[in-house]
C-alpha positions in Angstrom: 1.0 -8.9 33.0 4.6 -10.5 32.5 5.9 -7.3 30.8 4.6 -5.2 33.8 6.2 -7.5 36.4 9.6 -7.4 34.5 9.6 -3.8 34.0 8.9 -3.1 37.8 11.7 -5.5 38.6 14.0 -3.6 36.2 12.9 -0.4 37.7 14.0 -1.6 41.0 17.4 -2.4 39.5 16.9 -6.0 40.8 18.0 -9.2 39.0 15.8 -12.2 38.5 18.1 -14.1 41.0 17.5 -11.5 43.6 13.7 -11.6 43.1 13.9 -15.5 43.3 15.8 -15.5 46.3 13.3 -13.1 48.1 10.4 -15.5 46.9 12.6 -18.6 47.8 12.3 -20.2 44.2 14.9 -21.0 41.8 15.8 -18.3 39.4 14.7 -20.4 36.5 11.2 -20.7 38.0 11.1 -17.0 38.4 12.1 -16.5 34.7 9.5 -18.8 33.6 7.0 -16.7 35.5 8.2 -13.5 33.9 8.1 -14.9 30.3 4.6 -16.4 30.9 5.7 -20.0 30.6 4.5 -20.8 34.1 1.3 -19.5 35.7 2.3 -17.4 38.9 0.5 -18.8 42.0 -1.6 -16.2 43.8 0.6 -16.4 46.9 3.7 -15.7 45.0 2.0 -12.9 43.1 1.2 -11.4 46.5 4.7 -11.5 47.6 5.9 -10.0 44.4 3.2 -7.1 44.8 4.4 -6.5 48.4 8.1 -6.4 47.2 7.3 -3.8 44.6 5.0 -1.9 46.8 2.1 -2.3 44.6 -1.3 -4.3 44.3 -1.8 -7.6 42.6 -4.4 -5.6 40.4 -1.8 -3.4 39.1 0.6 -6.4 38.2 -2.2 -8.0 36.4 -3.3 -5.0 34.4 -6.6 -4.5 36.1 -5.6 -0.9 37.3 -2.9 1.5 36.3 -2.8 2.9 40.0 0.5 1.5 41.3 -0.4 2.6 45.0 -1.3 -0.5 47.0 -4.6 -0.8 48.6 -4.8 -0.3 52.6 -4.5 -3.4 54.4 -7.3 -4.6 56.5 -7.0 -4.7 60.2 
């Protein structure tokens, strides 16, 4: 999971600092998420998925489909 998140960040040419700013957390906290030192809270994982335009399932390796699911109304 952590490698997939890092790869998506790098594919978007974003730094850890940029992602951390978007998530309103410290860069070191985001770095700890990315290397698996800290568990990523579900709310934060959802924000990361939204930022990357994918689903949480893709981020956690439950699917290889990058396209996000349609949102419920």
